[in-house]
C-alpha positions in Angstrom: 140.1 40.0 52.0 136.7 39.1 51.9 135.7 40.9 54.7 137.5 43.9 53.7 135.1 44.2 50.5 132.2 42.9 52.6 132.9 47.1 54.7 133.1 48.8 52.1 129.3 47.3 50.7 128.3 47.8 53.8 129.6 51.5 53.9 128.4 52.4 50.9 125.1 51.1 51.5 124.9 53.1 55.1 126.3 56.5 52.3 123.7 55.5 49.8 121.1 55.2 52.5 121.9 59.2 54.4 121.7 59.8 50.6 118.1 59.2 50.0 117.9 60.8 54.0 119.4 63.9 52.6 117.6 64.4 49.4 114.1 63.3 51.6 114.8 65.9 54.1 115.9 68.7 51.2 112.0 67.4 49.5 110.3 68.8 52.8 111.3 71.9 52.9 110.9 72.4 49.4 107.9 71.2 50.5 107.0 73.7 53.5 108.9 76.4 51.7 105.9 76.3 48.6 103.1 75.4 51.1 104.6 78.6 53.2 104.9 80.5 50.4 101.7 80.4 48.6 99.0 80.1 51.6 100.5 81.8 54.3 102.0 85.4 52.9 100.1 84.7 49.8 102.0 84.5 47.0 101.4 83.4 43.3 101.1 79.6 42.5 103.2 79.6 39.9 105.5 82.0 41.4 105.9 79.9 44.8 106.1 77.0 42.7 109.7 78.5 40.6 111.0 79.6 44.2 110.4 76.3 45.5 111.6 74.4 42.5 114.7 76.6 42.1 115.1 76.3 46.3 114.9 72.6 45.3 117.6 72.7 43.0 120.2 75.1 45.0 119.9 72.4 47.6 119.9 69.5 45.1 123.3 71.1 44.1 125.1 71.6 47.6 123.9 68.3 48.6 125.8 67.2 45.1 129.1 68.9 45.9 129.7 67.8 48.9 129.2 64.6 48.4 132.0 65.1 45.8 134.3 66.4 48.1 133.7 63.3 50.4 134.4 61.3 47.9 138.0 63.1 47.0 138.7 63.4 50.0 138.0 59.5 50.7 140.0 58.8 47.1 143.4 60.8 48.3 143.3 59.0 51.7 143.1 55.7 49.5 146.2 57.2 47.6 148.0 57.7 50.2 147.5 54.5 52.2 149.0 52.3 49.6 151.8 54.7 48.8 152.9 54.2 52.4 152.4 50.2 51.3 154.3 50.4 48.4 157.2 52.3 50.6 157.2 50.0 53.1 156.9 46.4 51.3 160.2 48.2 48.7 163.6 46.3 49.2 165.9 47.9 51.5 169.2 47.0 49.6 171.2 50.0 50.0 171.4 50.6 54.2 172.4 47.8 55.9 176.1 47.8 54.3 176.1 51.9 54.0 175.2 51.2 58.4 178.4 48.6 58.5 180.3 51.6 57.3 179.4 53.5 59.1 180.5 51.5 61.9 183.8 50.7 60.4 184.9 54.6 59.7 183.5 55.9 63.0 186.1 52.6 64.8 188.8 54.8 62.9 188.6 57.3 64.6 190.3 58.1 67.8 188.6 57.2 70.8 186.6 59.8 72.5 183.9 60.4 75.6 180.4 60.2 72.8 178.0 62.9 74.3 174.3 62.2 75.0 171.9 63.1 72.7 168.1 64.2 73.9 166.6 61.3 73.3 169.9 58.9 74.7 171.5 58.1 71.7 175.1 58.6 71.4 176.3 60.4 68.0 179.5 61.3 66.8 180.2 65.2 67.5 182.3 65.6 64.1 179.5 63.8 62.2 177.2 66.1 62.9 176.0 69.2 61.0 177.4 72.5 62.6 174.1 74.5 62.6 173.0 71.4 65.1 175.9 71.8 67.8 174.2 74.4 69.7 175.2 73.5 73.2 179.7 73.9 71.5 179.0 76.8 69.9 176.4 79.2 71.6 178.9 81.3 73.6 180.3 82.5 69.9 178.3 85.5 69.4 179.1 86.7 73.3 182.4 85.9 73.7 183.5 88.1 76.8 186.6 90.7 76.0 189.9 89.7 75.6 189.3 85.9 74.3 190.8 84.4 70.9 188.2 84.2 68.4 187.2 80.5 68.1 188.8 78.3 65.3 187.0 75.8 63.8 188.5 72.7 63.7 189.9 70.4 60.8 187.9 67.4 59.9 190.4 64.4 61.1 192.1 62.4 58.3 190.2 58.9 59.1 186.5 60.3 58.1 187.9 61.2 54.6 188.1 57.5 53.4 185.0 56.5 55.2 183.0 60.1 53.2 184.1 58.2 49.7 183.2 54.7 50.7 179.5 55.3 51.8 176.7 56.9 49.7 176.4 60.8 50.4 173.9 61.0 52.7 171.3 63.8 52.1 172.3 67.4 53.2 171.0 68.9 55.9 167.8 70.4 55.5 168.3 74.4 56.7 166.0 76.8 57.9 166.3 80.3 55.7 169.1 82.3 57.3 169.0 86.1 58.4 171.6 87.2 56.1 171.8 90.8 58.2 173.8 89.1 61.2 175.8 87.3 59.3 176.3 84.2 62.2 175.7 81.2 59.5 177.3 79.0 61.5 175.4 79.5 64.7 172.4 77.7 66.2 169.5 78.4 64.7 167.4 77.2 67.8 169.7 79.8 70.2 170.2 82.3 67.8 167.3 84.8 68.4 167.7 84.2 72.3 171.2 85.5 72.5 171.0 88.1 70.1 170.8 91.8 71.2 167.7 93.5 70.5 168.0 96.3 67.7 169.1 99.2 69.8 166.9 102.2 69.1 166.5 106.2 69.3 166.1 106.6 72.9 161.9 107.4 73.6 162.3 111.2 74.9 163.8 112.4 71.4 160.8 110.4 70.0 157.8 111.4 72.1 159.2 115.1 71.6 159.9 115.2 68.2 156.0 116.0 67.4 155.9 118.5 70.5 158.5 120.5 69.9 161.5 121.1 68.3 165.0 119.6 69.1 167.9 122.0 70.5 171.1 121.8 69.2 172.3 119.6 72.0 169.5 117.3 71.4 170.6 117.0 68.0 174.0 116.4 68.5 172.6 113.3 71.1 170.5 112.1 68.3 173.4 111.6 66.1 175.7 110.1 68.2 172.8 107.5 69.1 172.6 106.8 65.5 176.8 106.2 64.8 177.0 104.0 68.2 173.9 102.7 66.9 175.5 101.4 62.9 178.5 100.9 65.1 177.2 97.9 67.3 175.3 96.4 64.1 178.9 96.5 62.5 180.4 95.0 65.4 177.8 92.5 65.7 178.0 91.7 62.1 182.4 90.7 62.7 181.0 88.6 65.6 178.7 86.9 63.9 180.9 86.0 60.7 182.4 83.4 59.9 186.3 82.8 60.4 186.9 82.6 56.2 184.7 85.4 55.8 185.9 88.8 55.6 185.1 91.6 57.8 182.7 94.5 56.4 184.6 97.2 54.5 185.0 100.6 55.8 183.3 101.8 52.5 180.0 99.9 53.4 180.2 101.0 57.2 180.9 105.2 55.6 177.6 104.3 53.6 175.2 102.5 56.2 176.5 106.0 58.6 175.2 108.2 55.4 172.0 107.1 55.2 171.2 107.0 59.1 172.3 110.4 58.9 170.9 111.5 56.0 167.2 109.7 57.7 167.9 111.5 61.1 168.0 114.8 58.9 164.9 114.3 57.3 162.9 113.6 60.1 164.6 116.6 62.0 162.9 118.7 59.0 160.2 117.4 59.3 159.5 117.9 62.8 160.5 120.9 62.8 157.9 122.2 59.9 154.7 120.4 61.2 155.6 122.6 64.0 155.3 126.4 61.8 151.7 125.8 61.6 151.5 126.6 65.8 151.4 130.4 65.1 147.7 131.0 63.2 146.3 128.1 65.7 147.1 130.9 68.8 145.8 133.9 66.8 142.8 131.5 66.0 142.3 131.2 69.7 142.9 134.7 71.0 140.1 135.6 67.9 137.2 136.4 69.1 134.3 134.1 69.6 132.3 133.5 66.8 128.8 135.0 65.7 125.6 133.1 66.3 124.6 132.1 62.8 121.3 134.1 61.8 118.4 132.7 62.0 116.8 131.7 58.2 112.8 132.1 57.6 112.6 128.2 57.6 113.9 128.3 61.0 110.7 131.3 61.8 108.2 128.7 60.5 109.3 125.7 61.9 109.0 127.7 65.0 105.4 129.4 63.7 104.2 125.9 63.0 105.8 124.3 66.3 103.6 127.8 68.2 100.6 126.8 66.2 100.4 122.8 66.5 100.9 123.4 71.3 98.6 125.8 71.2 95.0 123.9 69.5 95.2 127.0 66.5 94.5 124.7 63.0 92.0 124.8 60.8 90.3 121.8 59.5 89.2 121.4 55.6 87.7 117.9 54.2 87.9 117.4 50.1 85.5 115.3 48.1 86.9 112.2 46.6 84.1 111.8 43.2 83.2 109.3 42.0 84.2 110.4 37.4 80.7 108.5 36.3 78.1 109.6 38.2 79.7 112.5 40.0 78.8 111.2 43.6 81.1 112.2 46.9 82.1 109.0 47.6 85.2 109.3 50.3 86.1 112.8 51.9 90.7 114.0 52.6 91.0 115.9 56.0 94.2 118.4 56.0 95.1 120.6 58.8 96.6 124.3 58.5 97.6 125.4 61.5 97.3 129.7 62.6 100.0 131.8 63.9 98.8 134.3 66.5 97.8 137.0 64.0 95.1 134.2 62.3 97.4 133.7 59.1 97.3 130.4 57.9 101.0 128.9 57.5 100.7 126.8 54.0 102.0 123.7 55.1 101.6 120.2 52.1 100.1 117.0 53.3 103.4 115.7 53.4 106.2 118.2 54.1 109.6 117.1 53.6 110.8 120.3 55.2 109.3 119.1 58.2 111.7 115.3 58.2 113.3 114.9 61.7 112.1 117.8 63.4 109.6 116.3 65.4 106.6 118.0 63.8 105.3 115.4 61.7 103.5 113.4 64.6 102.4 116.5 66.0 101.0 117.4 62.8 99.3 113.4 61.9 98.0 113.9 65.5 96.2 117.2 64.4 94.4 115.4 61.2 93.9 112.2 63.8 92.3 114.3 65.5 89.9 116.1 63.5 89.2 113.4 61.1 87.7 111.3 64.2 85.2 113.7 64.8 84.5 113.9 60.8 83.9 110.2 61.3 81.9 110.2 64.2 79.7 113.4 62.9 79.3 110.9 59.9 78.3 108.3 61.8 75.7 110.5 63.4 74.6 111.4 60.4 73.9 108.0 59.6 76.4 108.7 56.5 78.6 106.0 55.3 82.4 107.8 54.1 86.1 106.6 54.6 88.4 109.7 55.6 91.4 109.7 54.2 93.6 111.4 56.3 97.8 111.4 55.9 100.7 110.2 58.0 104.4 109.8 57.9 106.3 107.0 58.5 108.5 108.7 61.9 104.9 109.0 63.5 104.7 105.2 63.3 107.4 105.1 65.8 106.5 107.3 68.2 104.1 106.7 71.2 102.9 109.9 71.3 100.8 109.3 67.6 100.3 105.7 68.8 98.7 106.4 71.8 96.4 108.7 70.2 95.2 106.4 67.5 94.9 103.5 70.5 92.8 106.2 72.4 90.5 107.1 68.9 89.9 103.6 68.7 88.8 102.7 72.0 86.3 105.4 71.7 84.5 103.6 68.7 85.8 101.1 67.6 84.0 101.8 63.9 86.8 104.3 63.8 88.6 101.4 61.8 86.7 100.9 59.3 86.3 104.9 58.6 89.9 106.4 58.8 92.2 105.1 56.4 95.9 106.6 57.0 97.9 107.4 53.5 101.5 107.7 53.7 103.6 108.2 50.5 105.5 105.4 47.9 109.3 107.0 49.6 107.8 107.2 52.5 106.6 103.1 52.3 110.2 102.2 50.7 112.2 103.6 54.1 110.0 101.7 56.3 111.3 99.3 58.7 110.3 97.0 61.4 109.0 99.1 64.2 106.9 101.2 60.7 105.9 97.7 59.6 104.7 96.0 63.2 103.1 99.0 64.0 101.3 98.9 60.1 100.5 95.2 61.4 98.8 95.5 64.6 96.9 98.3 62.8 95.4 96.1 60.1 94.0 93.7 62.6 91.9 96.0 64.3 90.9 96.7 60.9 92.6 100.0 59.3 93.3 100.3 55.8 95.5 102.7 54.6 96.6 104.3 50.8 99.8 105.0 48.9 100.4 108.6 48.1 103.3 110.5 45.6 103.1 106.9 43.2 105.4 107.7 40.6 107.4 104.4 39.4 106.3 100.1 39.4 108.7 99.1 41.0 107.9 97.7 44.0 106.2 95.2 45.3 101.9 96.0 45.3 101.3 93.0 46.5 102.9 92.8 49.4 101.1 96.1 50.5 98.1 94.8 49.4 98.3 92.3 52.1 99.2 94.4 54.7 96.9 96.7 54.7 96.7 98.8 51.4 93.2 99.9 49.9 93.9 103.1 48.1 96.8 104.5 45.6 96.7 107.8 44.7 98.0 108.9 41.7 98.9 113.2 40.0 96.4 112.6 36.9 99.2 114.4 34.5 101.6 111.6 36.0 99.1 109.1 35.2 98.2 110.2 31.6 101.7 110.3 31.0 102.6 106.6 32.1 104.6 105.2 34.6 108.1 103.7 34.3 108.3 100.2 35.6 111.5 98.0 35.1 110.6 96.8 31.6 110.0 99.9 30.3 106.9 103.1 30.9 103.5 101.4 31.1 100.7 103.2 29.6 97.7 104.4 32.0 95.4 101.9 31.0 97.6 98.7 31.6 98.1 100.5 35.3 94.9 100.9 35.9 94.0 97.3 34.9 97.0 96.0 37.3 95.8 98.0 39.8 92.3 96.3 39.8 93.6 93.3 39.4 95.5 93.5 42.8 92.4 95.1 44.5 93.6 98.4 45.0 91.5 101.7 43.6 92.8 104.2 42.5 92.1 108.0 42.8 93.8 110.2 40.4 94.1 113.9 42.0 94.7 117.4 40.8 92.2 117.4 38.3 91.9 120.7 37.4 89.6 120.5 34.0 86.8 118.6 32.3 89.6 117.7 29.5 92.2 116.0 32.3 88.8 114.1 34.1 87.7 112.8 30.4 91.5 111.4 29.8 91.7 110.0 32.8 87.9 108.2 33.1 89.0 106.9 29.9 91.9 104.8 31.4 89.9 103.0 33.6 89.7 105.1 36.8 86.3 105.3 39.0 87.9 108.2 42.0 88.6 112.0 41.9 90.3 114.4 43.3 91.5 118.0 42.4 89.8 121.5 42.1 87.9 120.8 38.9 85.7 119.5 41.8 85.7 122.4 44.4 87.5 124.4 46.6 88.6 122.0 50.0 85.4 123.1 52.3 86.4 124.2 56.1 85.0 123.4 58.6 82.9 124.5 62.0 85.1 124.2 64.8 81.9 123.6 67.5 80.2 120.5 65.6 81.4 119.4 62.4 78.4 119.3 61.0 78.1 116.1 58.1 75.1 118.0 56.9 76.4 120.4 55.5 79.8 118.7 53.8 77.2 115.8 52.4 75.2 119.3 51.0 77.8 121.3 49.7 
């Protein structure tokens, strides 16, 4: 006992040491998560601390649940071991007399050559339950024609006193017996080996039932097959039944036949009904081919845009972004308008929804990029420092042509990274995938900055956008005055500007069309604005894109 107690004490000490190691590992993982969130991902200190504590508590709870499960398993195994020891130590008082009486009863029976069991021991064939006499009764289900039915042997007289003298033995545990077979005393192990499989209809009738209507001869053949199946099933039931069990009545056989015939008739009617729509299908095949759909105005517009972009027929405009307090131009936004063959400008929005997944967005963004880079080069020659905003789409970030054009423009002038700002809509940024974010990360590492356009709510992680390189937020002036919706309700304009200012994002109020709107926007804390109040967009000449003329205007 001392050695057992010592072993248990050593196991308990090892378990406590392992528990301390696991808790230490959990603490290290939590500390690593806190340091990575706070330093690498630039999450606020308290938010990173709360997240780290949540992970630490969750891991501790999981560890406690696992330890509890291990203790429960150990207790269950210990209880099982103790029950086995108690059952072995319990005195066996009734077994020896019973065995003696069994031997005396066996001696009283007439001698017979005992068969050998599989393990090599002998057993009495009369004391064995019927379901264990598989070799002796295996041929009952397949008896040859003309053979008399097997008659169960009556129990011998000497076995009755033995059954009274000895205590009743526990009944053998029988497996569930199939009721439909009717064979209640055949071998369970050999039953499914010799029983014939359930007959089915011919495969030809089953395969053609869905394709071609059955003829009268085929229907009669199917009916004969069904009746034969019912007869074979009835014969099988009568053969498998015990001698003391009466044969199935003619009424049950007739009822089964009627049900089978009804099922077959229903199947035939369903197959015939499924072939009725064949005539309309044939008429449809013989009908003349349908005419192609008419060309919609949207198709003509897309075709004109594609032709203009391919030929380079675009007009370049710049829209000033003015300081609302000092009335000075701080930045510009470049826009392009394609022209058709007659020179008429094709109206197009900065972020046109109709061009999504048409292949035209990368072409349009490439044209904006090309002309914006030319304007930036003109500003650099005139020693003027302005940022040039240009609209782009997430589809372009996943297109090699647009990325190649951007890379070529950057190689020509590396200063373009600090002058060009690509703007994306909030809906477009929400749909960014791994490819788009990877392209933005590479551009941010080169020094490019980005803007978020068409901001409609605050239900987004703007801290992550700031870390990804976003520096400007463009909000409609009227929507800003009404407040932006958030998870906790509508946020007033002043709080919206204060929120973005704390994150380091510059707010630009767009579509300012009156002095009253400008006054309200300034009162809310917005410093930059854009709109018709500051003049229409200025068209640039195609020769040099002089920055001096832009600044003078």
